N, C-alpha and C positions, 0 to 999 in steps of 0.2 A: 504493500500499500505506499510506503514512504517513497519507492521507486516511482511509482505513478505520479505522486505528487510532484516529485522532482522533474520527472518529464514535462508534466503539464506546465510548470512553472517556467523552464526553460524554452519551451515552445511559445509561451504568450511573452516572454521577456523581450523589450525592444531592442533592436538590433544596436542601437547607440549605447546599449549598457554594457554590451561586451567589450573585452578589452581589444583594443586596437594596437597592432604592431607599429611602431614609430616609422615615419617615412625616412628613409636614408637616401642620401645623394648616391647616384650610380658611380661605382668605382671605375676609375680610369687608370688605364696603363702609364706608369711614370714615364715611360720611354716616349710616349705620345707628347708630353711636354717639351722635349728635347728639340730646339729649334729644327734642325735638320728632318725630325719626323713629322713636327706640327706642320711643316711646310708641305709635305707630301700629303699630309690628311686634308689641309686648306685646299690644296690645287685639286685632289682627287674630288673632293666635295664641289668645288666649282666646275669641274669638268663633268660630274654627275649631273648637276642641276643644268648644264648645258645639254647633255645628251638626252635627258628627260625633255627638254623642250624640242628638241629635233624629232623626239619619237611622238610627240603628241600630233604633229602634222608631216608625216614623212614625205619629203619630196626628193626625187631623184636629182632635181636640180641643185639640192644643198651640194652635192658632191663636187660642183664644179665652180661654187662660189668661194672669193679669197678668204672668207670666214672659216671655212672648213678647213683649207690649209693649215691656218693658225691653230685650229681644233687638233688635227693630225699631229702636228708639230708638238703640241702641248702632250698628247697622249704618249708619243714617242719619248718627250723628255721625263714625264712620268714614270715610265717604263724604266729607263736608264737610272732613275733616282731610287726606284723599288730595288734593282739589281745592288745598287750601291749600299741601300739599306742591310740588304742580304748580306754583302761582303763586311761592312761595318759590325754585324752581329756575330758573324763567323770570326773575325779578327779579337772580338771580346770574349768569345767561348760561351756566349750566353744565348737563352730563348731559342733553342732549337726549333721549335714549332714556328713562331713568328719568322725567323730565318728562313724556314722552307718555303713558308706561304707567300713571303715577299718574292722569293726566287721564283714561285709559280705563277704570281701575278704578273711578273716582270717578263715572263716568257708568254702570258696570255693575252697581255694588252695589244700586242702587234698582232697577233691572230685574230682578236676581235674587231681591230681596226680595219686589218684586210678584208673581213667579212662585209663590213660597212663599206667599204671602197668598192667591193666585188658585187654587191646588189645591184639587180637587174630590173626588180620591180619593187613598187613602194611596201609591199607587204613583206618582201625579204629585208628591206632598209628598216622598217620598223623592228622587225625581229631581231636583226643584228644591233641595232641601237639599244633596244631594252637588254640585250644580253651584255652590251657594255656598261649600260648604268648598272646593271647587277655586280659585274666584275667592280667597278668604281666603287660600289657600296662596300664590297668585300675588302677591298683596300684600305677602306677607312676603319671599318670594323675590326679588323686583324690589329690594327695599329694602336686604336684606342682602348679596346677592350682588354682587361687584365687576364692572363692565362689563368685557368683554374686546375689545369694538371698538364703534365708534360706526356705528350702522346707516344712519345719515343721516335719520332720521324727521324730518319737519316736522310740528309739532302744528299748524301754521295750515293744513296742506293736509288733515290726518287730522281736526281738530277745529274748524276756523275760528279765528278771533283771540281766543282765551279767555286 
């Protein structure tokens, strides 16, 4: 009978009476605050926003516009900086997962860019742009989000001795 009374009391208890967990700020990887990595995050975010804008109204005419050439240069530059970040982390001997992911992103950015440039229909262009936007989002997330565990990735197995 006491259990039934307790259950009844809990059922009618206002939600606000329940204890609430304190809201805490999202943890950020300290590496993302270093100027080099912060610039990668800032530039990847800017490129992601641009890419998403292109994807909203995909047009093959985009590929021949001067602004697109600057966009392609910025993607290529970001790829080079991701590789530089990989090499920096390799030299430090830290954060194996991020080191490997940065290598992967540096290799994938030019592939995604070529897919955009090779698009022959607006549907293909939209798909390629969406893929690029996702990769740029990943580029941001892997630098900003703190590692929760070491997956044991080995870049040598994954990419060779680079």
